[in-house]
MARVEX-719296 format. One record per atom (N, C-alpha, C): residue in three letters; x, y, z. Coordinates in pm, whole numbers, plus 50000, padded with zeros to 5 digits. Example, Ala and Ser with C-alpha at 12.3 -4.5 7.8 and 13.67 -1.06 7.14 Angstrom:
BEGIN
Ala513194943150780
Ala512304955050780
Ala513204967050780
Ser512854977550708
Ser513674989450714
Ser512905000350787
// end
This chain:
BEGIN
Met092406510028044
Met092906496828006
Met091936486128054
Ser090626488228026
Ser089616479028073
Ser089536466627986
Asp089786467927856
Asp089726456527766
Asp090936447427790
Glu090686434427779
Glu091766424827802
Glu092726424827685
Pro094036425527710
Pro095016425027600
Pro094896411927524
Arg095196412327397
Arg095166400027317
Arg096596395527291
Leu096796382327286
Leu098106376527263
Leu098346375027114
Ile099546378827070
Ile099876378526927
Ile101266372626908
Asp101516367326789
Asp102866363626748
Asp103616376326711
Leu104926376426738
Leu105756387826705
Leu106546385226578
Thr106846396026506
Thr107656395426384
Thr108686406526391
Pro109666406726301
Pro110646417826300
Pro110006431426285
Asp108816432226230
Asp108136445226219
Asp107796451026356
Asp107776442626458
Asp107406447126593
Asp108606451826675
Leu109786452026617
Leu110986455226695
Leu110896468726768
Pro110406479426706
Pro110286491926783
Pro109376490626904
Arg108256483326890
Arg107366481327003
Arg108016472627110
Ile108776462927066
Ile109476454027160
Ile110496461927241
Gln111286470327173
Gln112286478127245
Gln111636487727344
Glu110536493827306
Glu109846503027397
Glu109386495827522
Leu108806483927506
Leu108346476327622
Leu109516471627707
Glu110556466327643
Glu111706461327719
Glu112386472527798
Asp112546484227736
Asp113156495427807
Asp112306499827925
Thr110986498727912
Thr110096502828020
Thr110116492728134
Val110106479828098
Val110056469328201
Val111376468428276
Trp112486468128202
Trp113786465328264
Trp114566478028299
Phe114216489328244
Phe114906502128263
Phe116426500528266
Glu116936492428173
Glu118376490628155
Glu118736494328011
Val118546506727978
Val118776511227842
Val120266510027809
Gln120586502827702
Gln121976500727662
Gln122346510727553
Pro123296519527578
Pro123696529227476
Pro124176522327349
Gly123716527327238
Gly124176522127110
Gly123426510127058
Val122506504427137
Val121736492727095
Val120416497527036
Thr120206494626909
Thr119006498926839
Thr117956487926841
Ala116736491526800
Ala115666481626792
Ala116046470326697
Gln116706473626586
Gln117076463426490
Gln118096453626549
Asp118926458526640
Asp119926449626702
Asp119256438426782
Leu118046440826829
Leu117356430726909
Leu116996418426827
Ala116966419826696
Ala116576408626610
Ala117516396726627
Asp118806399326655
Asp119766388526672
Asp119576381126804
Arg118826387026897
Arg118666381027030
Arg117286374927051
Leu116426375926952
Leu115076370426962
Leu114906358826864
Asp114256348226909
Asp113836337626820
Asp112356339926792
Phe112046345526676
Phe110686349626647
Phe109726337826632
Arg110246325726621
Arg109346314226618
Arg108626312426751
His109266317226858
His108706315226992
His108316328327061
Ala108476339526993
Ala108216352427056
Ala106736356027049
Arg106156359027166
Arg104736362327176
Arg104596374627265
Ala103496381827247
Ala103296393927325
Ala101816396227348
Ala101536404627447
Ala100186409227474
Ala100086423527424
Glu099086426127346
Glu098896439027281
Glu097706446127346
Arg097926458727384
Arg096826466227446
Arg095706468327345
Ala094516465027386
Ala093396464927291
Ala092446476527313
Val092946488327351
Val092086499927374
Val092666512027303
Asp091906522627299
Asp092366535127240
Asp093486541027324
Pro094276550327269
Pro095346556727347
Pro094806563327473
Leu095616562727577
Leu095266569327702
Leu095376584427685
Pro094736592327774
Pro094846606827766
Pro096306611327762
Gly096636620127667
Gly097996625127656
Gly098866617027561
Glu098396605027521
Glu099176596927428
Glu098826600727284
Pro099796600527193
Pro099496603227052
Pro098786591126990
Ala098076593626884
Ala097456582626811
Ala098546573826751
Leu098366560626759
Leu099376551126715
Leu098826542626602
Asp099716538926508
Asp099316529726401
Asp098996515926459
Arg099776512026560
Arg099556499026625
Arg099586501226775
Pro098736494426850
Pro098726496426994
Pro100026491527057
Pro100416497027171
Pro101656492727236
Pro101536478727295
Leu102696472627315
Leu102746459427382
Leu102766461527532
Val102056452727604
Val102026453727751
Val102576441227818
Gly102926431127741
Gly103536419027796
Gly104256411627686
Ile105266403927724
Ile106086397227623
Ile106766385027683
Tyr107026375027598
Tyr107946364227632
Tyr108516358627502
Ser109646352227514
Ser110216344827402
Ser110906332527460
Ala111566324827376
Ala112226312627423
Ala113336308927325
Tyr114276300827375
Tyr115346295327293
Tyr115266280127294
Asp115676273927185
Asp115776259327180
Asp117146255327236
Leu117166252227365
Leu118406249027435
Leu118476234027462
Thr119626229627513
Thr119746216227569
Thr120346217427708
Val120116207127790
Val120686206827925
Val121186192727952
Ser122316191728019
Ser122936178828051
Ser122376173928184
Val121776162028183
Val121096156528300
Val121666142728332
Pro121346137328450
Pro121806123728481
Pro121286113628379
Gly122196105328330
Gly121816094728238
Gly121816081328307
Arg121796070928230
Arg121756057428286
Arg123166052628317
Gly123296045128424
Gly124596039728461
Gly125616050028500
Gly125166061328554
Gly126076071828598
Gly126566080728486
Ala126066078928365
Ala126486087228251
Ala125736100528255
Ile126056109128159
Ile125376121828142
Ile124736121828003
Thr123506126727995
Thr122816127627867
Thr122296141727848
Arg122256146227723
Arg121756159727692
Arg120336158727638
Leu119456167027694
Leu118046166827655
Leu117636180527604
Pro116656181027513
Pro116106194027471
Pro115446201127588
Met115616214227595
Met114976222327699
Met114496235227636
Asp113246238627657
Asp112716251327610
Asp113126262127709
Gly113966271327665
Gly114516281527755
Gly113706294427750
Leu112856296527848
Leu112026308427854
Leu112876320727884
Thr112606331627812
Thr113376343927830
Thr112526355927790
Trp113046367827811
Trp112396380227769
Trp111016382027834
Val110786376427950
Val109466377628014
Val109336391528077
Gly108276398428043
Gly108066411728100
Gly106636416128088
Val106166423728188
Val104816429528188
Val104946444428216
His104286452428134
His104316466928149
His103816470928288
Pro104416481128351
Pro103966485328485
Pro102476488328492
Asp101876493328385
Asp100446496528387
Asp099566484228377
Ala100146472628344
Ala099346460528323
Ala099556450228433
Arg100256453628538
Arg100526444228647
Arg099286442128733
Arg099296430628805
Arg098216427028898
Arg096896424928826
Arg096946420728702
Arg095716418028627
Arg095696403828570
Gly096616395428614
Gly096656381628566
Gly097346379728433
Leu098006390428382
Leu098606389328249
Leu099796379728249
Leu100626380128353
Leu101766371028357
Leu101296356528356
Thr100246353428429
Thr099716339828429
Thr099246335928289
Arg098596345028219
Arg098176342228082
Arg099386339327992
Leu100426347328006
Leu101616345327925
Leu102276331927956
Met102376328528084
Met103016316028123
Met102206304028075
Arg100896304828088
Arg100056293728040
Arg100186292327889
Asp100166303627818
Asp100326303227674
Asp101646296827635
His102706300727703
His104026295127674
His104066280127696
Leu103626275527813
Leu103726261327846
Leu102846252727756
His101686257627721
His100816250027630
His101446249027492
Arg102086259627447
Arg102726259127315
Arg103936249727317
Val104686249527426
Val105806240027438
Val105266225827430
His104196223227503
His103606209827504
His103096206127365
Asp102426215427297
Asp101866212427166
Asp102956209827063
Arg104086216827073
Arg105186214326978
Arg105806200627001
Gly105896196427126
Gly106416183227158
Gly107906181527142
Glu108636192527126
Glu110076191527104
Glu110856189527234
Ala110346194727344
Ala111026193827474
Ala110036189727581
Ala110476181127671
Ala109616176627781
Ala109776185327904
Ile110796194027904
Ile111036202928017
Ile111236217127967
Ala110926226528055
Ala111196240628028
Ala112126245828137
Gly112936255628102
Gly113866261328199
Gly113906276428186
Leu114366282928292
Leu114486297428291
Leu115496301928395
Met115916314528384
Met116666321428487
Met115726331728547
Ala115546331628677
Ala114546340128741
Ala115126353728774
Ser114446364228730
Ser114856377628767
Ser114546380428913
Glu113436374728963
Glu113076375629104
Glu112646361729149
Thr113186357229261
Thr113006343329300
Thr111596339829345
Gly110786349729379
Gly109446346729428
Gly108406345029320
Ile108786346129194
Ile107786346329087
Ile107446332429035
Tyr108446324528999
Tyr108186313228910
Tyr107846300128980
Gly108036299329111
Gly107616287329181
Gly106126284829167
Arg105346295429163
Arg103896293529153
Arg103466288929015
Phe104386289128918
Phe104086283928785
Phe104706270128763
Gly105136263728871
Gly105616250028863
Gly107096248328839
Tyr107866259228841
Tyr109326258328824
Tyr109996256328959
Gly111056248228960
Gly111856246329080
Gly113306249229051
Cys114006255129147
Cys115426258429129
Cys116246245629130
Ala116826242129016
Ala117506229229000
Ala119016230129010
Ser119576242129000
Ser121026243529014
Ser121346256929077
Leu122546257829132
Leu123006270029197
Leu124136276329115
Asp124226289429122
Asp125336296729062
Asp126266300529177
Val127406293829184
Val128386296329290
Val129466305429233
Lys129556317429287
Lys130546327229242
Lys131786326329331
Leu132966325129269
Leu134226324429341
Leu135046336929308
Glu135646343029409
Glu136526354529389
Glu137916351029440
Leu138866350629347
Leu140246346829380
Leu141196358029343
Gly142236359529423
Gly143256369329393
Gly144206364329286
Arg144806373829213
Arg145786369829113
Arg146906361929179
Gly147276351029112
Gly148356342729164
Gly147936332629268
Thr146626331429295
Thr146156321329390
Thr146686307729349
Glu147256300529446
Glu147796287229418
Glu146656277029417
Leu146606269229311
Leu145606258629299
Leu146286245329328
Lys145976239429442
Lys146646227229487
Lys145916214929435
Ala146046212729305
Ala145426201129242
Ala146286188729265
Pro145726176629251
Pro146536164429262
Pro147716164629165
Ala148766157829200
Ala149996158229121
Ala149756153828977
Trp148956143428958
Trp148736138528821
Trp147986148728737
Val147046156128801
Val146306166428729
Val147256177828690
Ala148076182228784
Ala149016193028756
Ala150006189128647
Gln150456176728649
Gln151416172228548
Gln150786172228409
Glu149546167228398
Glu148896166828268
Glu148466180828224
Ala148166189728319
Ala147806203528283
Ala148956210728215
Asp150186206828248
Asp151356212928185
Asp151406210028036
Glu150716199627991
Glu150716195827850
Glu149546202027773
Val148666209227843
Val147516215427777
Val147936228927720
Leu147636231327594
Leu147956243927529
Leu146756253327538
Thr147006266027570
Thr145936275827578
Thr146296288127496
His145276294527438
His145506307027367
His144246315527371
Val144426328727354
Val143346338427368
Val142876343127230
Val141556344127214
Val140926348927091
Val139946359927129
Thr139846370327044
Thr138866380827069
Thr137506376927013
Leu136456379827088
Leu135086377527042
Leu134466390827001
Pro133476390826912
Pro132846379026853
Pro133216377126705
Thr134466374326674
Thr134846371426536
Thr134216358226493
Pro133946356326365
Pro133356343526319
Pro134196331526359
Glu135526332726348
Glu136396321526384
Glu136316318626534
Gly136316329426613
Gly136246327526757
Gly134926321526801
Met133806326026742
Met132516320726781
Met132346306126740
Ala132926302426625
Ala132856288426582
Ala133636279526678
Ala134826283926720
Ala135616276126815
Ala134926275526950
Leu134316286626992
Leu133606287027118
Leu132466276927118
His131686276427012
His130536267427010
His130996252927008
Glu132066250026937
Glu132596236326935
Glu133016231927075
Ala133746240727144
Ala134176237427281
Ala132996236927376
His132056245927358
His130846246727439
His130086233427438
Leu129906227527321
Leu129196214927308
Leu130016203327365
Ala131326203427340
Ala132186192627391
Ala132176192227543
Cys132226203927606
Cys132256204427753
Cys130906200427813
Ala129816204027746
Ala128486200727797
Ala128266185627803
Ala128916178227715
Ala128736163727711
Ala129266156927836
Thr130146163727911
Thr130746157728030
Thr130436165528157
Thr129536175328150
Thr129296184428262
Thr127826184528299
Leu127496179528417
Leu126116179028461
Leu125556193128480
Gly124356195428427
Gly123706208428441
Gly124066218428335
Ala125006215028245
Ala125426224528143
Ala124296227228044
Val124046239928019
Val123056244227921
Val123786248927797
Thr123336244527680
Thr124006248227556
Thr123106256927469
Arg123766266127400
Arg123096275327309
Arg122656268327181
Pro121606273627115
Pro121226268026985
Pro122266271326879
Gly122576261926794
Gly123576264226690
Gly123226275726599
Ala121926278026576
Ala121506288626486
Ala121856302526539
Met122066303626671
Met122356316726730
Met123786317426784
Ala124576307026761
Ala125916306626818
Ala126786318026770
Gly126576322626647
Gly127426333126593
Gly127086347126639
Thr125906348826699
Thr125476362326739
Thr125296363926889
Trp125566353626966
Trp125246353827108
Trp126026364527184
Phe127276366727147
Phe128136376127219
Phe128436388527135
Arg127416394127072
Arg127646406426995
Arg128226417327085
Asp129096425327026
Asp129776435727102
Asp129166449427074
Phe128836456827181
Phe128306470327170
Phe129226479627249
Pro130186486027182
Pro131196494027252
Pro130626504627346
Lys129556511627301
Lys128976521927388
Lys128396515827515
Ala127786504127504
Ala127146497827619
Ala128166492527719
Arg129296487227672
Arg130276481627765
Arg131196492127824
Gly131216504127768
Gly131996514827827
Gly133476511927831
Ala134076513027951
Ala135526511427965
Ala135976496927965
Lys135036487727972
Lys135426473627972
Lys135876469527832
Glu136756459627828
Glu137246454927700
Glu136196445927633
Pro136366443027502
Pro135516432927439
Pro135736419427507
Arg134756410627498
Arg134926397327556
Arg136066390127486
Arg136776382127566
Arg137856373827512
Arg137486359227533
Leu138056350627449
Leu137856336227458
Leu139206329627481
Leu139306322027587
Leu140506314127617
Leu140196299527585
Leu140946293927491
Leu140726280127448
Leu141816271027500
Ala141436258727533
Ala142386248527576
Ala142366237027476
Arg143546231627448
Arg143646220227355
Arg144546209527415
Arg144086197027400
Arg144896185327437
Arg145006176327315
Asp146226173227279
Asp146466164427162
Asp145756169727038
Gly145756182927023
Gly145166189126906
Gly143666190726910
Gln142996186127015
Gln141546186827025
Gln141136197227128
Leu140066204927098
Leu139546214327196
Leu139086206827320
Ser139566211327436
Ser139216204327560
Ser138686213727667
Gly138536226527635
Gly137976235727733
Gly137976249927681
Tyr137236258427750
Tyr137146272527708
Tyr136736281227825
Ala137036293927814
Ala136576303827911
Ala136236316527836
Val135086322327866
Val134706335327815
Val134926345427927
Phe135776355427902
Phe136116364628010
Phe136216378827958
Arg136246388028051
Arg136406402228018
Arg137166408828131
Arg138106417628095
Arg138866425128196
Arg138386439628201
Glu138536445328318
Glu138236459528336
Glu139436466028402
Ala140006475928335
Ala141206482528386
Ala140866491528504
Lys141646490328611
Lys141506499128727
Lys142906502028781
Trp143086514328832
Trp144366518328889
Trp144106525229022
Glu145026523129114
Glu144916529629244
Glu146326533729289
Asp146516546829309
Asp147826552029349
Asp148946547129257
Gly148626546929127
Gly149636543129028
Gly149856528329013
Ser149126520029089
Ser149296505429080
Ser148096499129009
Pro148326489028924
Pro147226482528852
Pro146346474528947
Gln145046476228933
Gln144066469029015
Gln142976463228925
Gly143366458628807
Gly142396453528710
Gly141656441328761
Glu140436439528709
Glu139596428328750
Glu139206420128628
Val139096407028650
Val138726397628545
Val137406391128583
Ser136446391228493
Ser135166384428515
Ser135046372928415
Val134926360728467
Val134836348728384
Val133386344228382
Gly132686347228273
Gly131266344028265
Gly130986329528239
Glu131846323028161
Glu131696308828131
Glu133056302128139
Leu133076290128197
Leu134296282328207
Leu133906267628198
Gly134366260928092
Gly134036246928073
Gly135276238928037
Ala135276226228077
Ala136406217428047
Ala135916203028041
Val136516195327952
Val136116181327941
Val136816172628043
Asp137886177828106
Asp138616170028206
Asp139296179428305
Leu139796173828413
Leu140416181928519
Leu141696188928475
Pro142606182428398
Pro143816189728355
Pro143486202128271
Ser142476201328185
Ser142116213028105
Ser141526223928193
Leu140726220228292
Leu140186230028386
Leu141306237128460
Leu142276229628507
Leu143396235628580
Leu144216244828490
Ala144476240628366
Ala145266248928275
Ala144566262128246
Leu143256261828225
Leu142496274128201
Leu142526283228323
Ala142286277628441
Ala142256285728563
Ala143616292028590
Arg144676284628567
Arg146016290328588
Arg146236302628501
Arg145856302028374
Arg146026313428285
Arg145216325328333
Leu143976322828371
Leu143096333628413
Leu143566340228542
Leu144256332528625
Leu144756337828752
Leu146126344428739
Asp146606345728617
Asp147936351628599
Asp147946361428482
Leu146876369128468
Leu146816379228363
Leu147436392328414
Asp148256398528332
Asp148946410728372
Asp147966421828409
Leu148406430528500
Leu147686442728540
Leu146366439828611
Thr146196427628664
Thr144966424128734
Thr145276419728877
Thr144256420928964
Thr144426416729103
Thr143336407329150
Lys142206406629078
Lys141086398329123
Lys140436391529003
Val140076378729021
Val139396371028918
Val138106365528977
Thr136976368428911
Thr135676363328954
Thr135216352528858
Phe134966340728912
Phe134456329428834
Phe132966328028865
Trp132146328828761
Trp130706327028775
Trp130296312928735
Ala129086309028781
Ala128436296528737
Ala129256284128771
Arg129866284228889
Arg130536272128937
Arg129566264129026
Arg130076254329099
Arg129206246029181
Arg129826244029319
Leu129026239429415
Leu129516238329553
Leu130626228029568
Asp130606217429487
Asp131686207529496
Asp132706209529383
Asp132816221929335
Asp133696225029223
Asp135156222829261
Pro135946216329173
Pro137366214629202
Pro138086227729229
Leu137736238529156
Leu138406251329179
Leu138236255929323
Leu137056254129379
Leu136806258329516
Leu137716250929613
Trp137856238029592
Trp138626230029688
Trp140116230029658
Trp140526232729534
Trp141946234229505
Trp142516246729571
Thr141676256429602
Thr142166268329672
Thr142286266229823
Gly141706255329873
Gly141726252730017
Gly140346252730080
Gly139316256730004
Gly137956256330057
Gly137286269930059
Pro136076270530115
Pro135266282730108
Pro135926295230165
Arg136666294030273
Arg137256306130331
Arg138306312430241
Ala138906304230156
Ala139916309630063
Ala139286315329937
Ala138156309829894
Ala137556313829767
Ala136396323529781
Gly135916325629904
Gly134826335129926
Gly133596332829842
Pro133046320529839
Pro131916318029750
Pro130666325829789
Arg129936330329688
Arg128596336029702
Arg127656327229621
Ile126486324529676
Ile125586314729615
Ile124296321429572
Tyr123896318529448
Tyr122666323929392
Tyr121886312429327
Asp120586314529308
Asp119836304729229
Asp120266306029083
Ser120206295029009
Ser120656295128870
Ser119546290228778
Leu119556277628735
Leu118566272528642
Leu117336267328714
Trp116176272328673
Trp114886267428723
Trp114286258428615
Ile113806246628655
Ile113286236728561
Ile111846233328595
Arg111076230728488
Arg109686226628505
Arg109366215228409
Pro108816203928457
Pro108326193728364
Pro107106198828288
Val107146197528156
Val106006201228072
Val105266188628026
Asp106006178327992
Asp105446165127962
Asp105976155728070
Leu105216154028178
Leu105746147428298
Leu106256133328272
Pro105456124228212
Pro105986110628196
Pro107226110028108
Arg107256118228003
Arg108446118327917
Arg109636124127990
Ala109426134828067
Ala110526140828142
Ala111136130928239
Leu110286123128306
Leu110786113828406
Leu111426101428345
Thr111086098028222
Thr111696086228160
Thr112896089828072
Asp113056102528037
Asp114196106527955
Asp115506106528032
Arg115466108828162
Arg116676109228244
Arg116956095428304
Gly118166094128361
Gly118536081828429
Gly118386083028579
Tyr118516071728649
Tyr118306071228793
Tyr119436063828861
Ala119706067828986
Ala120846062329060
Ala120486049929140
Ala119196047129158
Ala118766035729239
Ala117386031329195
Pro117046018729217
Pro115706014029181
Pro114646020629270
Cys113456022429214
Cys112306026929293
Cys111036022329223
Asp109966021229300
Asp108666017429247
Asp107626024129336
Leu107026034829287
Leu106076042029370
Leu105086049829283
Val103966053329342
Val102906060629274
Val102926075129321
Leu103026084329224
Leu103066098629253
Leu101696104829227
Gln101246113029321
Gln100056121229302
Gln100536135329270
Val100226140029149
Val100736152829103
Val099576162329075
Glu099676174429126
Glu098736185129094
Glu099436195029001
Asp098756199128894
Asp099376208328799
Asp098286216328729
Glu098006228328780
Glu096926236428726
Glu097246241828587
Leu098496246228565
Leu098836252228436
Leu098996241828326
Cys099446229828361
Cys099606218928264
Cys098756207228310
Pro097436207828289
Pro096536197828347
Pro096796183628298
Trp097436182028183
Trp097756168528134
Trp098776161428223
Asn099496169228307
Asn100436163228401
Asn099756158228528
Ala098576163228556
Ala097936160428684
Ala097436146028691
Gly097386140828814
Gly096876127428834
Gly097916118428900
Arg097666105428889
Arg098536095428951
Arg099416088828846
Trp100686087928880
Trp101676082028790
Trp102506071728865
Arg102646059928807
Arg103536049928865
Arg104906051228798
Leu105896054728879
Leu107276056028833
Leu108046043828882
Thr108626036628788
Thr109406024728820
Thr110766025728754
Thr111816023828831
Thr113176023928775
Thr113856010728808
Asp114706006128716
Asp115415993528739
Asp116875996228774
Pro117645985828808
Pro119045988028849
Pro119915994728744
Ser119525994228614
Ser120326000728511
Ser120086015828505
Gly119056020728579
Gly118716034828576
Gly117636038428477
Thr117056028328410
Thr115986030528314
Thr114646031228385
Ala113776040428340
Ala112506042528408
Ala111326041028314
Thr110186037428372
Thr108886038228305
Thr107996046928392
Cys107066054028329
Cys106146062728402
Cys104796062028332
Glu103806056128399
Glu102506053828337
Glu101396057828433
Arg100256061528375
Arg099086064928457
Arg098586052528530
Thr098036055028648
Thr097536044028729
Thr096396048928817
Glu095586039728863
Glu094536042728961
Glu094906037629099
Asp096126032329114
Asp096576027229244
Asp096676038629346
Glu096616034929472
Glu096746044829579
Glu098126051229575
Pro098206064429592
Pro099506071229583
Pro100386068729706
Asp101686068529680
Asp102676067529788
Asp103176081329831
Leu102966091329743
Leu103576104329766
Leu102806115129690
Glu102446125829759
Glu101946137729693
Glu103136146829668
Val103446149129541
Val104676156429510
Val104356168429421
Pro104746180429461
Pro104536192229377
Pro105376191329250
Val104836196029139
Val105566195529014
Val106846203829023
Ala106836214529104
Ala108036222729120
Ala109146214929190
Ala108786205729281
Ala109806197629348
Ala110476188129250
Leu109696182529159
Leu110286173729057
Leu111226181528966
Gly110866194028935
Gly111756202428855
Gly113036205628929
Ala112936208829058
Ala114116212329136
Ala115066200629152
Ala114536188429155
Ala115366176529172
Ala115836170629039
Tyr115436176628928
Tyr115616170128799
Tyr117086168328760
Leu117946177628799
Leu119366176628763
Leu120166168228861
Gly119526163728968
Gly120196154829061
Gly121026161529168
Gly120986174729175
Gly121816181829272
Gly121106185429401
Arg119776184729403
Arg119026188229524
Arg118206176229568
Ala118216173629697
Ala117526161929752
Ala116026164329756
Leu115266155829690
Leu113816157029691
Leu113266156029833
Ala113946148129916
Ala113456146230053
Ala113356159230130
Ser114216168930099
Ser114166181730169
Ser113166191330108
Met112756188829983
Met111886198329914
Met110406194929924
Val110086182129941
Val108666178429946
Val107936185630058
Pro108426185330182
Pro107696192830285
Pro107786207930267
Ala108926212730215
Ala109076227130197
Ala108116232630093
Leu107776224429993
Leu106886228629885
Leu105496222729900
His105146218730023
His103786214430058
His103406201029996
Gly104396192329975
Gly104086178529938
Gly103836170330063
Arg103556157230043
Arg103266148930160
Arg103606134430129
Glu104276128030222
Glu104576113830211
Glu103386105930264
Leu102876096730182
Leu101706088730219
Leu102086074530256
Arg103236069830208
Arg103766056830247
Arg105136058930310
Pro105356054130431
Pro106646056230495
Pro107806051530406
Gly108796060230389
Gly109976056930310
Gly109886060730164
Ala108696065130118
Ala108526068129975
Ala109376080129933
Val109416090630016
Val110196102529981
Val111676099229968
Gly112206091830063
Gly113616088130057
Gly113936079329938
Glu113006070329905
Glu113216061329791
Glu113346069229661
Leu112446078629639
Leu112516086629517
Leu113686096329521
Ser113966101829637
Ser115066111329651
Ser116396104829615
Arg116626092729664
Arg117886085729634
Arg117986082329486
Ala116866078829424
Ala116886075229283
Ala117216087229194
Leu116786099029235
Leu116976111029154
Leu118366117229166
Arg119106114029272
Arg120376120829298
Arg121446117129197
Ala122366126629176
Ala123516124529088
Ala124786123829172
Asp125886119529109
Asp127156118129181
Asp127796131529214
Val127556141729130
Val128126155029152
Val127026165329141
Asp127316177529183
Asp126366188429170
Asp126356193529025
Pro125226198828980
Pro125206205328848
Pro125866219028854
Val126446223228743
Val127046236528735
Val125956247028716
Gly126306259528739
Gly125396270328709
Gly125216271828559
Thr124086277228519
Thr123756278228377
Thr124446290028310
Ile124546289128179
Ile124936300828100
Ile123816311128108
Asp124126323428075
Asp123116333928077
Asp122256333127951
Phe120926332127970
Phe120036332727855
Phe118776340527891
// end
């Protein structure tokens, strides 16, 4: 494998090669899932791969096309970020996914080539100023300029857990209607996507699926899921309007003749607190179950505190959405700010050199920002990964600048920018992509 692999665009004709590489990289072979099934999960407009450019190795059969040794793809997603005046705004985000390098091609710089290719193509398209991903291993993507911008807080509650919400919330939750739909029927997926978008408009950090893939996102593979049931959708309605949803799955378990079923809630969204409470109540009272796991919550989540706090809910914390500015000035001016600031940032960015240099970021009391190149002396050396980690407003920049090898050059500059970037609430964990 002395010759350098070449990067190519992928097409549906490459599905057998894609499946072979994916099965080798991830070794999570799903029974019943064919190469053709992968077509529904790939956006071929953004799918790229590295192709081995040498003859077959000893013992390998002659091939019509050389095998793939690296791959990535992406989705056209949106993410809800801090807006102006304390509002929430949804921005385009290029969602990197399917990243993998064949075991025989590791430690040769191939991942760096793939990441550079991806980021340059995102920049050239100009559709999104930020890129996001879910990290399979936390030590990989920081060196490519990504910062962990949100946390996935997992809550485990027993069936029948009392949720001590405020009286007005509980009273209005009694008026919320809920019903269960099986996925992935066309009707269920359409209702899911409608609720998904409605909830994202009011939920900081919410990532939304592309409409073009909304109907195929939760395809069901009976052999792969085994004894678990198909995914179910729980919908909430207030005054005839969709106001929340939950995607969940139960797994039947029995012990000494008693039901010990478990419920896993992969997504839970609501436009208001009464709808959130109504959904959680239903999920905590499903027959034949004893435990409910809620994924992708947040540290200041109402569910956590309605149970009485961390000791009652047993939270486990994981990294969730990692964000990277691809077009730095646009990324910084697209979001809103919580406080005025005026400072010059010195940014280093090897993979996206157009981001590098000095930028004057100025925000006014309304939360509107300008970001322009300048030759003025910098107030702060800030890693691009720190700006990504602070982008959703849930992590304090002041704590990340020294941790990520930044440096304050003017006293008070770090705190000034940190306060401007913060949001009123924490962002939620991301959907799986």
